[in-house]
C-alpha positions in Angstrom: -31.1 52.7 16.2 -28.2 52.3 18.5 -26.7 55.6 19.8 -23.2 54.1 20.1 -20.8 52.6 17.7 -22.3 49.2 18.4 -25.1 48.2 16.0 -28.1 45.9 16.3 -29.1 43.1 14.0 -31.5 45.4 12.0 -28.7 47.8 11.4 -26.5 45.2 9.9 -29.2 43.7 7.7 -31.0 47.0 7.2 -30.8 49.7 4.6 -27.2 51.1 4.9 -26.6 50.2 1.3 -29.9 51.4 0.0 -29.8 54.3 -2.4 -29.1 57.5 -0.5 -27.9 55.5 2.6 -24.5 55.5 4.1 -22.0 52.9 2.8 -21.2 50.2 5.3 -17.8 50.2 7.0 -15.4 47.3 6.7 -16.4 46.1 10.1 -20.1 46.3 9.3 -19.6 44.2 6.1 -17.5 41.8 8.1 -20.1 41.3 10.7 -22.8 40.8 8.0 -20.7 38.2 6.2 -20.0 36.3 9.4 -23.6 36.3 10.7 -24.8 35.2 7.3 -22.9 31.9 7.6 -23.7 31.1 11.2 -26.5 29.0 12.7 -28.7 29.9 15.6 -28.0 33.7 15.4 -29.8 35.7 18.0 -29.5 39.3 19.0 -28.5 39.8 22.6 -28.4 43.5 23.7 -26.2 45.3 21.2 -24.4 42.2 20.0 -25.2 38.6 18.8 -24.8 35.0 19.9 -24.6 32.0 17.6 -23.6 28.4 17.5 -19.8 28.3 17.0 -19.1 26.5 13.7 -15.6 25.4 14.9 -16.9 22.8 17.4 -20.0 20.7 17.9 -22.1 23.5 19.5 -25.6 22.8 20.8 -26.0 25.8 23.1 -24.8 29.0 21.3 -21.3 29.8 22.7 -20.0 32.3 20.1 -20.4 36.1 20.8 -20.1 38.7 18.1 -19.9 42.4 18.9 -18.4 45.6 17.7 -16.0 47.3 20.1 -15.8 51.0 21.0 -12.8 51.3 18.7 -14.7 49.9 15.7 -13.1 46.5 15.7 -15.2 43.3 15.5 -15.0 41.2 18.6 -15.3 37.4 18.2 -15.3 35.3 21.4 -16.0 31.6 21.6 -16.6 30.5 25.2 -15.2 27.1 24.4 -11.9 28.7 23.3 -12.0 28.5 19.5 -9.8 31.0 17.7 -10.8 33.4 14.9 -8.9 31.1 12.5 -10.9 28.1 13.6 -14.2 30.0 13.1 -13.3 31.4 9.7 -12.0 28.0 8.5 -15.3 26.4 9.5 -17.4 28.8 7.5 -15.2 28.8 4.4 -13.6 32.2 5.0 -10.1 33.6 5.6 -9.5 36.5 7.9 -8.2 38.3 4.8 -11.6 37.7 3.2 -13.4 39.7 5.9 -11.2 42.8 6.2 -9.7 45.2 3.7 -7.3 46.6 6.2 -3.7 45.6 5.7 -3.3 44.9 9.4 -6.1 42.4 10.2 -5.4 42.7 13.9 -6.6 46.3 13.7 -10.0 45.1 12.6 -10.6 41.9 14.6 -9.9 41.3 18.2 -10.1 38.0 19.9 -10.9 38.2 23.6 -8.4 36.2 25.5 -9.5 33.2 27.6 -8.7 33.9 31.2 -6.7 31.3 33.2 -5.9 29.2 30.0 -2.2 28.9 29.2 -1.4 28.6 25.5 0.4 25.3 26.2 -0.7 22.7 28.8 1.8 20.5 30.6 -0.5 17.5 30.0 -3.9 16.5 28.6 -5.1 16.1 32.2 -4.3 19.7 33.0 -6.2 20.9 29.8 -9.2 18.7 30.7 -9.2 20.1 34.3 -9.2 23.7 33.2 -11.9 23.2 30.5 -14.2 21.1 32.7 -14.4 24.1 35.0 -14.8 26.6 32.2 -17.5 24.7 30.4 -19.2 23.4 33.6 -18.8 19.9 32.2 -19.8 17.0 34.3 -18.0 14.3 32.3 -15.8 13.7 29.3 -14.9 11.2 26.6 -11.6 11.2 24.8 -10.1 9.5 21.8 -6.5 9.2 20.8 -5.3 9.4 17.2 -2.0 7.7 16.6 0.3 7.2 13.6 1.1 3.8 12.3 3.9 3.4 14.8 1.7 4.2 17.8 2.8 7.8 18.5 0.0 10.0 19.5 -0.7 12.8 17.0 -4.0 14.1 18.1 -6.5 13.7 21.0 -10.2 14.6 20.6 -11.9 15.4 23.9 -15.7 15.6 24.3 -17.0 17.7 27.1 -20.5 16.7 28.1 -22.3 19.9 29.2 -25.8 20.7 30.2 -28.0 20.4 27.1 -25.4 18.9 24.9 -21.7 18.4 24.2 -18.7 20.2 22.8 -15.5 18.9 21.3 -11.9 20.2 21.7 -8.9 18.8 19.9 -5.4 19.0 21.4 -2.0 17.9 20.0 1.5 17.4 21.4 4.3 20.0 21.1 7.7 18.6 20.6 11.2 19.7 21.5 13.6 19.0 18.6 17.3 18.4 19.5 16.8 20.4 22.7 15.2 23.3 20.8 11.5 23.9 20.8 9.9 23.6 17.4 7.5 26.5 17.5 5.6 26.1 14.3 5.2 22.4 14.8 5.2 21.8 11.0 8.3 19.8 10.2 8.4 17.9 13.5 4.7 16.9 13.1 5.3 15.5 9.7 8.5 13.8 10.9 6.7 12.1 13.8 3.8 11.0 11.6 6.1 9.7 8.8 8.8 8.0 10.8 7.9 7.7 14.5 9.1 4.8 16.6 7.9 1.5 17.7 7.5 2.3 21.4 4.7 4.9 21.3 6.1 7.0 24.1 7.0 10.7 24.6 10.6 10.4 23.7 11.6 9.5 20.1 14.9 8.8 18.3 14.4 8.9 14.5 16.4 9.5 11.4 15.6 12.3 8.9 17.1 12.7 5.4 17.9 16.4 5.1 18.1 18.5 1.9 21.6 17.3 1.2 20.4 13.7 1.2 22.5 13.0 4.4 21.0 11.0 7.2 20.6 13.2 10.3 19.7 11.8 13.7 16.7 13.6 15.3 15.8 13.5 19.0 12.3 14.5 19.9 10.4 14.9 23.2 6.9 16.0 24.0 7.0 19.2 26.1 3.4 20.2 26.2 0.0 20.1 24.5 -1.8 22.8 22.5 -5.4 23.2 21.5 -6.2 22.6 17.8 -4.9 20.3 15.1 -1.2 19.7 14.1 -0.4 20.9 10.6 -0.8 18.4 7.8 -3.3 15.6 7.3 -4.6 13.7 10.3 -4.2 9.9 10.9 -7.2 7.6 10.8 -8.6 6.5 14.2 -6.9 3.3 15.5 -4.5 3.3 12.6 -2.0 0.9 14.3 -4.8 -1.5 14.8 -6.2 -1.5 11.3 -3.1 -1.0 9.2 -2.6 -4.7 8.4 -6.3 -5.6 8.0 -7.6 -6.3 4.5 -11.3 -5.5 5.2 -12.0 -2.3 7.3 -15.4 -1.0 8.4 -15.7 2.8 8.3 -18.1 4.8 10.4 -18.8 8.4 11.3 -17.5 9.2 14.7 -15.3 7.6 17.3 -18.3 6.4 19.4 -19.6 4.4 16.4 -16.2 3.0 15.5 -15.6 1.9 19.2 -19.0 0.2 19.3 -18.1 -1.8 16.1 -14.7 -2.6 17.5 -16.3 -4.0 20.7 -18.1 -6.7 18.7 -14.9 -7.7 16.8 -15.0 -5.6 13.6 -11.9 -3.8 12.3 -13.3 -0.3 12.4 -12.1 3.2 12.0 -13.3 6.8 11.4 -11.8 10.2 10.6 -11.5 13.1 13.0 -13.9 16.0 13.4 -17.1 14.5 12.0 -19.0 14.5 8.7 -17.8 17.8 7.3 -14.0 17.2 7.7 -13.2 14.1 5.7 -10.7 16.1 3.6 -8.6 16.7 6.7 -7.6 13.0 7.0 -4.8 11.0 5.3 -6.7 8.1 3.6 -3.5 6.6 2.1 -3.4 3.7 4.6 -6.7 2.4 3.1 -5.1 1.9 -0.4 -6.0 -1.3 -2.1 -8.1 -2.6 0.9 -11.8 -3.5 1.1 -13.6 -0.6 2.7 -17.2 -1.1 4.0 -18.8 2.3 4.8 -21.8 2.4 7.1 -23.1 6.0 7.0 -25.3 7.6 9.7 -28.9 7.5 8.8 -29.3 11.1 7.7 -28.3 13.4 4.9 -25.1 14.5 6.5 -24.1 10.8 7.1 -24.8 9.9 3.5 -22.8 12.9 2.2 -19.9 11.9 4.4 -19.9 8.4 2.9 -19.8 9.8 -0.6 -17.1 12.4 0.3 -15.0 9.6 1.7 -15.5 7.5 -1.5 -14.4 10.4 -3.6 -11.2 10.9 -1.5 -10.5 7.1 -1.7 -11.0 7.3 -5.5 -8.1 9.8 -5.7 -5.6 7.4 -4.1 -2.9 5.9 -6.4 -4.1 2.4 -5.4 -7.9 2.7 -5.2 -9.5 0.4 -2.6 -12.7 -1.6 -3.2 -15.6 0.2 -1.6 -19.1 -0.7 -0.4 -21.6 1.7 1.1 -24.1 -0.2 3.3 -27.1 1.2 5.0 -28.9 -0.6 7.9 -32.6 -1.0 7.0 -35.5 0.0 9.2 -33.5 2.2 11.5 -34.7 5.6 12.8 -33.6 8.9 11.3 -30.2 10.1 12.6 -29.3 6.6 14.0 -26.0 5.0 13.5 -24.2 1.7 14.1 -24.0 2.4 17.8 -27.8 2.6 18.0 -28.1 -0.6 16.0 -25.8 -2.5 18.3 -27.5 -1.2 21.4 -30.9 -2.1 20.0 -29.7 -5.6 19.3 -28.3 -6.0 22.8 -31.6 -4.9 24.3 -33.1 -7.7 22.4 -30.5 -10.0 23.9 -28.7 -10.7 20.6 -25.2 -11.8 21.3 -22.3 -9.7 20.0 -21.2 -12.6 17.8 -24.6 -12.6 16.1 -24.6 -8.8 15.8 -21.2 -9.0 14.1 -22.5 -11.7 11.8 -25.5 -9.7 10.8 -23.3 -6.7 10.0 -21.0 -8.9 7.9 -24.0 -10.4 6.1 -25.2 -6.9 5.2 -21.7 -6.1 3.9 -21.5 -9.3 1.8 -24.9 -8.7 0.2 -24.1 -5.1 -0.8 -22.5 -4.4 -4.3 -19.1 -2.9 -4.8 -19.2 0.7 -5.8 -17.9 1.6 -9.3 -15.1 4.1 -9.0 -13.3 5.6 -12.0 -9.6 5.2 -11.7 -7.7 8.5 -12.2 -4.3 7.1 -12.8 -2.5 7.0 -16.1 -3.4 3.9 -18.1 -1.6 1.6 -20.5 -2.8 -1.4 -22.4 -6.5 -1.5 -23.1 -7.2 1.4 -20.7 -6.5 -0.6 -17.6 -4.8 1.5 -14.9 -1.4 0.4 -13.6 -1.2 0.5 -9.8 2.1 0.7 -7.9 3.3 -2.5 -6.4 2.4 -2.5 -2.7 5.8 -2.8 -1.1 4.4 -2.3 2.4 3.3 -5.9 2.4 7.0 -6.9 2.6 9.3 -6.5 5.6 10.8 -3.1 5.6 14.3 -4.4 4.9 13.1 -5.7 1.6 10.7 -2.9 0.8 13.4 -0.3 1.4 15.9 -2.2 -0.7 13.5 -2.5 -3.6 12.5 1.2 -3.5 16.1 2.4 -3.2 17.3 0.1 -6.0 14.5 1.2 -8.4 15.3 4.8 -7.7 19.0 4.2 -8.4 18.3 2.3 -11.7 15.5 4.6 -12.8 12.8 1.9 -13.2 9.5 1.1 -11.5 9.8 -0.9 -8.2 7.9 -3.8 -9.7 10.9 -4.5 -12.0 12.8 -5.6 -8.9 10.0 -6.5 -6.5 8.3 -9.2 -8.6 11.5 -11.2 -9.4 12.6 -10.9 -5.8 9.4 -12.8 -4.8 10.6 -15.7 -6.9 14.1 -15.4 -5.3 12.6 -15.5 -1.8 10.5 -18.5 -2.7 13.6 -20.4 -4.0 15.4 -19.8 -0.7 12.6 -21.7 1.0 11.8 -24.3 -1.7 10.6 -27.7 -0.5 11.4 -27.1 3.2 8.0 -25.6 4.1 4.4 -25.9 3.0 1.3 -24.0 4.0 -1.7 -26.1 5.0 -5.0 -24.5 3.9 -7.0 -27.5 5.0 -6.4 -31.2 5.4 -5.2 -32.6 2.1 -4.4 -29.1 0.6 -1.0 -27.7 1.1 1.0 -25.2 -1.1 4.8 -25.0 -1.4 7.0 -21.9 -1.6 7.4 -22.0 -5.4 6.7 -18.9 -7.5 6.9 -18.2 -11.2 7.1 -14.6 -12.3 7.7 -12.6 -15.4 8.4 -8.9 -16.0 7.0 -7.6 -19.3 8.8 -4.6 -20.7 10.4 -3.3 -23.8 14.1 -3.2 -24.5 15.7 -0.2 -22.7 13.4 -0.3 -19.7 16.1 -1.5 -17.3 14.7 -5.0 -17.0 18.2 -6.6 -16.9 19.9 -4.5 -14.2 16.7 -4.7 -12.1 16.6 -8.5 -12.5 20.2 -8.8 -11.5 19.6 -6.8 -8.3 16.5 -9.0 -7.5 18.6 -12.2 -7.7 21.7 -10.8 -6.2 21.3 -12.6 -2.8 20.9 -15.9 -4.7 24.0 -15.3 -6.8 26.0 -14.4 -3.7 24.8 -17.6 -1.9 25.9 -19.6 -4.9 29.3 -17.8 -5.1 30.0 -18.7 -1.5 28.9 -22.3 -2.1 31.2 -22.5 -5.1 34.2 -21.4 -3.1 33.4 -24.2 -0.6 33.0 -26.6 -3.5 36.3 -25.7 -5.1 38.1 -26.2 -1.8 36.4 -29.6 -1.4 37.5 -30.5 -4.9 41.1 -29.7 -4.0 40.8 -31.9 -0.9 39.1 -34.6 -3.0 42.0 -34.6 -5.5 44.5 -35.1 -2.7 42.3 -37.8 -1.1 42.0 -39.5 -4.5 45.7 -39.7 -5.0 46.1 -41.2 -1.6 43.3 -43.7 -2.4 44.9 -44.7 -5.6 48.3 -45.2 -3.9 46.7 -47.2 -1.0 44.6 -49.2 -3.5 47.8 -50.2 -5.4 49.4 -51.3 -2.2 46.4 -53.3 -1.2 46.3 -55.1 -4.5 50.0 -56.1 -4.1 49.6 -57.2 -0.5 48.5 -60.7 0.3 46.9 -59.9 3.7 43.4 -60.2 2.4 42.2 -57.2 4.3 39.5 -54.7 3.2 40.4 -52.4 0.4 40.9 -48.7 1.2 37.7 -46.5 1.3 37.1 -44.6 -1.9 36.7 -40.9 -1.3 33.3 -39.4 -2.4 33.5 -36.8 -5.1 32.1 -33.5 -3.8 28.8 -32.2 -5.2 28.3 -28.5 -5.8 25.5 -27.0 -3.8 23.6 -25.0 -6.4 21.0 -22.2 -6.0 20.5 -20.7 -9.4 20.8 -21.7 -13.1 19.8 -20.4 -16.5 19.4 -23.7 -18.4 15.7 -24.4 -18.9 15.9 -27.8 -20.4 14.4 -30.4 -18.1 17.2 -32.9 -18.9 19.8 -30.5 -17.7 17.8 -29.3 -14.7 16.9 -32.8 -13.4 20.4 -33.8 -12.1 20.8 -30.4 -10.4 17.4 -30.8 -8.6 18.3 -34.4 -7.7 21.5 -33.1 -5.9 19.8 -30.1 -4.4 16.5 -31.2 -2.8 15.5 -27.8 -1.5 15.1 -26.6 -5.1 16.6 -23.9 -7.3 15.9 -20.6 -8.9 15.7 -20.6 -12.7 16.6 -17.1 -14.0 16.4 -16.1 -17.6 17.0 -12.6 -18.9 14.6 -13.5 -21.7 11.9 -16.0 -20.9 10.7 -16.7 -24.4 12.9 -19.9 -24.7 11.5 -21.3 -21.5 7.9 -20.6 -22.5 8.6 -22.1 -25.9 9.9 -25.3 -24.2 6.3 -26.0 -23.1 5.4 -27.0 -26.6 8.8 -28.3 -27.8 8.9 -32.1 -28.3 12.1 -33.9 -27.3 12.8 -37.2 -29.2 9.1 -37.7 -29.8 8.4 -38.2 -26.1 6.4 -35.1 -25.5 6.8 -31.6 -24.3 8.6 -30.4 -21.2 5.3 -29.0 -19.8 4.4 -32.1 -17.7 7.8 -32.0 -15.9 7.5 -28.3 -15.3 4.1 -28.8 -13.8 5.6 -31.3 -11.3 8.3 -28.8 -10.5 5.7 -26.1 -9.9 3.9 -28.4 -7.4 7.1 -29.6 -5.7 6.4 -33.2 -6.7 8.5 -36.0 -8.1 9.3 -36.8 -11.8 11.5 -39.2 -13.7 13.8 -38.5 -16.7 15.0 -41.3 -19.0 18.1 -40.5 -21.0 19.7 -42.2 -24.0 23.1 -40.9 -23.1 24.9 -39.9 -19.9 25.1 -41.5 -16.5 22.9 -42.4 -14.9 20.4 -43.2 -17.7 17.4 -42.7 -15.4 17.1 -39.7 -13.1 14.5 -39.7 -10.4 13.8 -36.4 -8.5 11.7 -37.1 -5.5 11.0 -33.4 -4.5 11.4 -31.2 -7.5 11.1 -27.5 -6.9 12.0 -24.7 -9.4 11.0 -21.1 -8.9 11.3 -19.1 -12.1 11.8 -15.5 -13.0 12.9 -13.4 -15.9 11.9 -10.7 -18.4 10.2 -10.7 -21.8 9.2 -8.1 -24.3 5.5 -7.6 -25.0 5.6 -8.5 -28.7 7.8 -11.6 -27.9 5.3 -12.7 -25.3 2.5 -12.4 -27.7 4.4 -14.4 -30.4 5.5 -17.1 -27.9 2.0 -17.9 -26.6 -0.2 -19.9 -28.8 -3.8 -20.6 -28.0 -2.9 -23.9 -26.3 -0.5 -22.3 -23.9 -2.9 -19.5 -23.0 -5.7 -21.9 -22.2 -3.8 -25.0 -20.8 -2.9 -23.4 -17.5 0.8 -23.2 -17.8 1.1 -19.5 -18.4 -1.7 -18.9 -15.9 0.7 -20.0 -13.2 2.9 -17.0 -13.9 2.7 -13.8 -11.8 3.0 -11.1 -14.5 3.8 -7.4 -14.2 4.0 -4.9 -17.0 5.0 -1.5 -15.4 4.8 1.6 -17.5 7.9 3.0 -19.0 9.6 5.7 -17.0 11.5 8.6 -18.5 15.0 8.2 -17.0 16.7 11.0 -15.2 20.1 11.1 -13.6 20.1 10.1 -9.9 23.1 9.7 -7.6 21.2 7.4 -5.4 22.7 3.9 -5.0 22.0 0.8 -3.0 24.4 0.8 0.0 26.5 -2.1 1.1 24.6 -2.1 4.4 21.3 -2.5 2.5 22.7 -5.4 0.5 24.1 -7.0 3.6 20.8 -6.8 5.5 18.9 -8.4 2.6 21.6 -11.1 2.3 21.3 -11.9 6.0 17.5 -12.4 5.5 18.0 -14.7 2.6 20.7 -16.7 4.4 18.3 -17.3 7.3 15.8 -18.7 4.9 18.4 -20.8 3.1 19.5 -22.3 6.5 16.0 -23.5 7.4 16.2 -27.3 7.6 14.0 -30.0 6.2 12.1 -32.1 8.6 13.1 -35.8 8.7 10.3 -38.4 8.6 10.1 -41.7 10.4 11.6 -43.4 7.4 14.5 -41.0 7.4 13.4 -39.2 4.3 13.4 -35.4 4.0 10.0 -33.8 4.2 8.5 -30.3 4.4 7.6 -28.6 7.7 3.9 -27.7 7.8 2.9 -24.1 8.5 -0.8 -23.8 9.7 -3.0 -20.7 9.8 -4.3 -19.0 12.9 -8.1 -18.7 13.2 -7.9 -15.1 12.2 -5.9 -16.0 9.1 -8.4 -18.7 8.2 -11.2 -16.2 8.4 -9.3 -13.8 6.1 -8.5 -16.6 3.7 -12.1 -17.8 3.6 -13.4 -14.3 2.8 -10.9 -13.9 0.1 -11.6 -17.3 -1.4 -15.3 -16.7 -1.6 -14.9 -13.2 -3.0 -12.4 -14.5 -5.5 -14.9 -17.2 -6.8 -17.5 -14.5 -7.4 -15.0 -12.4 -9.3 -14.1 -15.3 -11.6 -17.6 -15.6 -12.9 -18.0 -14.1 -16.4 -14.3 -13.6 -17.0 -12.9 -14.6 -20.5 -11.6 -18.2 -20.4 -7.9 -17.2 -20.5 -8.3 -14.8 -17.7 -10.5 -17.2 -15.8 -7.6 -19.8 -15.9 -5.3 -17.2 -14.4 -7.9 -16.4 -11.7 -8.1 -20.0 -10.7 -4.3 -20.4 -10.3 -4.3 -17.2 -8.2 -6.0 -19.1 -5.4 -3.1 -21.3 -4.7 -0.7 -18.5 -5.7 -2.1 -16.3 -2.9 -1.4 -19.1 -0.4 2.2 -19.4 -1.7 2.6 -15.6 -1.4 1.4 -15.8 2.2 3.9 -18.5 3.1 6.8 -16.6 1.5 5.8 -13.3 3.2 5.3 -15.0 6.5 8.7 -16.6 6.5 10.4 -13.5 5.2 8.8 -11.7 8.2 10.4 -14.3 10.5 13.8 -13.9 8.9 13.4 -10.1 9.3 12.8 -10.5 13.0 9.1 -9.4 12.8 7.8 -12.6 14.3 9.4 -15.0 16.8 10.7 -18.5 16.0 7.8 -20.0 18.0 5.3 -18.2 15.8 7.0 -19.3 12.5 4.8 -22.3 12.1 1.5 -20.3 12.7 0.7 -18.0 9.7 -1.1 -15.0 11.2 -3.7 -12.7 9.8 -1.2 -10.0 8.9 0.7 -12.3 6.6 -2.5 -13.5 5.0 -3.8 -10.0 4.5 -0.5 -9.0 3.0 -0.7 -11.8 0.5 -4.3 -11.0 -0.4 -3.3 -7.4 -1.0 -0.4 -8.4 -3.2 -2.6 -11.0 -5.0 -5.2 -8.4 -5.9 -2.4 -6.3 -7.3 -1.3 -9.2 -9.5 -4.9 -9.7 -10.6 -4.9 -6.2 -12.0 -1.6 -6.9 -13.7 -3.0 -10.1 -15.2 -5.9 -8.1 -16.7 -3.4 -5.7 -18.2 -1.1 -8.4 -19.7 -4.0 -10.6 -21.0 -5.5 -7.5 -22.6 -2.2 -7.1 -24.4 -2.3 -10.8 -25.5 -5.8 -10.4 -27.0 -5.3 -7.1 -28.9 -4.2 -6.9 -32.5 -0.5 -7.1 -33.1 1.4 -3.8 -33.5 4.4 -3.1 -35.6 7.6 -2.4 -33.7 7.5 1.2 -35.0 4.0 1.7 -33.8 4.8 0.1 -30.4 7.9 2.2 -29.9 6.0 5.4 -30.7 3.3 4.5 -28.1 6.0 3.8 -25.5 7.6 7.2 -26.2 4.3 9.0 -25.6 3.7 6.9 -22.5 7.1 7.9 -21.1 6.0 11.6 -21.5 3.0 11.0 -19.3 0.7 9.7 -22.1 0.3 13.0 -23.9 2.4 15.3 -26.0 2.1 18.5 -28.1 3.4 18.6 -31.6 6.3 20.7 -30.5 7.2 18.1 -27.8 6.9 15.3 -30.3 9.1 17.1 -32.8 11.9 17.6 -30.2 11.6 14.0 -28.8 11.9 12.4 -32.3 14.3 15.0 -33.8 11.9 15.7 -36.6 12.8 18.6 -38.9 9.4 20.2 -39.3 6.3 20.5 -37.2 4.2 19.4 -40.1 6.1 16.0 -40.2 5.7 15.7 -36.5 1.9 16.3 -36.7 1.7 13.8 -39.5 3.2 11.1 -37.3 0.7 11.8 -34.6 -2.1 11.9 -37.1 -1.1 8.3 -38.1 -1.4 7.2 -34.5 -4.9 8.8 -34.3 -5.9 6.9 -37.5 -4.6 3.7 -36.0 -6.7 4.2 -32.9 -3.8 4.7 -30.6 -4.9 8.1 -29.3 -6.8 11.3 -30.0 -6.4 15.0 -30.2 -7.5 17.0 -27.2 -7.7 20.7 -26.6 -6.5 21.8 -23.2 -6.0 25.1 -21.4 -2.4 26.3 -21.6 -2.5 27.7 -18.1 -4.5 27.8 -14.9 -5.9 31.2 -15.7 -7.4 30.2 -19.1 -6.2 31.9 -22.2 -5.1 30.2 -25.4 -5.8 26.4 -25.7 -3.2 24.0 -26.7 -3.8 20.9 -28.8 -2.3 17.6 -27.4 -2.1 14.1 -28.6 -3.4 11.8 -25.8 -3.1 8.0 -25.7 -6.3 6.0 -25.5 
């Protein structure tokens, strides 16, 4: 037994609490709690040493003692704080001590000659190399998507092992140091700049919704992590990739990157996956290669669970390399192959083959669902240039609708501004034009019409400007016509025998948008406007109905619309009008509009569902939002920026062939884009197998549709200044991956819409009730339903909900009324 206030290991774990023994003090209990959660505990003299849980500790570097004044002394020789240590073993300082003033119970021995803030990472490394007797280091930078460094992990290689220390930058905000580093860290991670240097100029929207200019500057470095979630490793490098390989640890990720894989990891190893922001991996293909041990496999499943909580769940595979030793990883596999003189290209191919052979993991979506239980996923606006994505998001907030109500029709608007002037070559003999058909499915009152008008606003403005020019030309023409008629009369009376005066040409209006869906009316417009047009209908049922409508016994309009979808030629013979025959050499009509769910179901017969016409439509059916007042609006500057982008696309010229005829410019894919397209194409073919025939038809059209999306996105990026004019004719991997991501979103929407088409028809009353519940988050209490429907009694409200249960629309569920338990509340929940 120790004779001083310091106690040995036996005293802490001994019999102080046994009957008749003395009760342990707060400090004794604290030491017992801490020692019980540490590895490698050894008694040294009157204290203890253990492996520090806050860093990768091989040689025990944590000392635990009790001071003469009764306080517990914790000292990590690598510099970890008490907060780091407690956090790593699942404790808070307040969990260890009963004293109100924790600092009276715990004392952290200061680290001599270590300033709290270092001028640079180099200074920090120099100090710690001496402190830890480290002979070498490795370091890895973690950056946000703009390339600004957020965190640096430094590995100190020491005798018998290694230890890791993280450091992060401290910023000065508007010439005032930001001591807590919270707001500024979030600001840098969220906004950043595109230069990746130490001085940043960014904008922040403050609490009054005013834009405030923020100037930031790195003034030092501090040990630890910045507050908030950490970015993925090499985020700027992987953010536009569609397939990403995930490993445990930077060393493994770097080894995979060396052989050409798009690889990443999360900071701080297998136990810290929850400290990372996984949102950038939304809706991508994630291939996880765990380390070959229990900790590695647990890390893989932890990551899969975190990815499953994202709004837009990615596709995930977990792949293990066969016949590898315990605790090995991808780095060991690559090095083993290199020893066997296998080329990096063949190593990469072997890893890709393992990934291709593995099955996709089944992850249960946690989002609210609508329509046959298929989850709605938010439209990925990040695939578009920011000038468009910001406009769509702001406009949807201002209107009070889902962004897809604006984003999907805008894709058709963008396509119409390109039209027949460009085509994407997938291979020799296979090209796709910039022609898109889209439809927004939503009930009346869901803001389809105002959203649609904003989506086609740049097209309407272009037409308004063209009509002003046309009207001015008409005035000039009328004057020229009067002069011509006067000169012609003079010429007829003269006997000189000279040439007659030149007859002025009647001006032709340049058109960009129309609402008439009859082919006979559309044909002359397309003949005079070879780049194509946008057909916009607030209600698309009439257009869809025209596919089966016979005109004068000569057949449906469907065949001509198919030619317009392909950008090909067609001929119209008319009984009346001049000319009697209209030939359109390059017909292009992008289409967009809205339609109500029940109307869509009524408009589509079996023939239209299966003949491929409807399969060419990009559908979206966003859930209904409960509207709330917002003073947000789309600024004139936003509208002007979007208009500028559209005008650049409209001003793209046709190429002129040897015969003098207009023809499309050909955009070709880079090698990286071809690889991404090939992977998508093969995976898409596998997914198509086993689908119902109607959905399989839609899947087949999505192949060419994805290429069209890639062309539109690529040229929009050029118009937004993201790529140079020289690169405009080379579609890169980023544009292709963006199109693939958007296409996969449309695939999910196709499943939701086709599920609607194949379910039993509902009455309008039943559908409106379902939509009301959906607007309330998919579940309501009897009281909430009574108020929403203005029903006089709760019994009548319950009866309505019981009717919906009987119809199979939902079920009663008992839920806790609060986080602390108590009475349970019964709610109606949609199926």
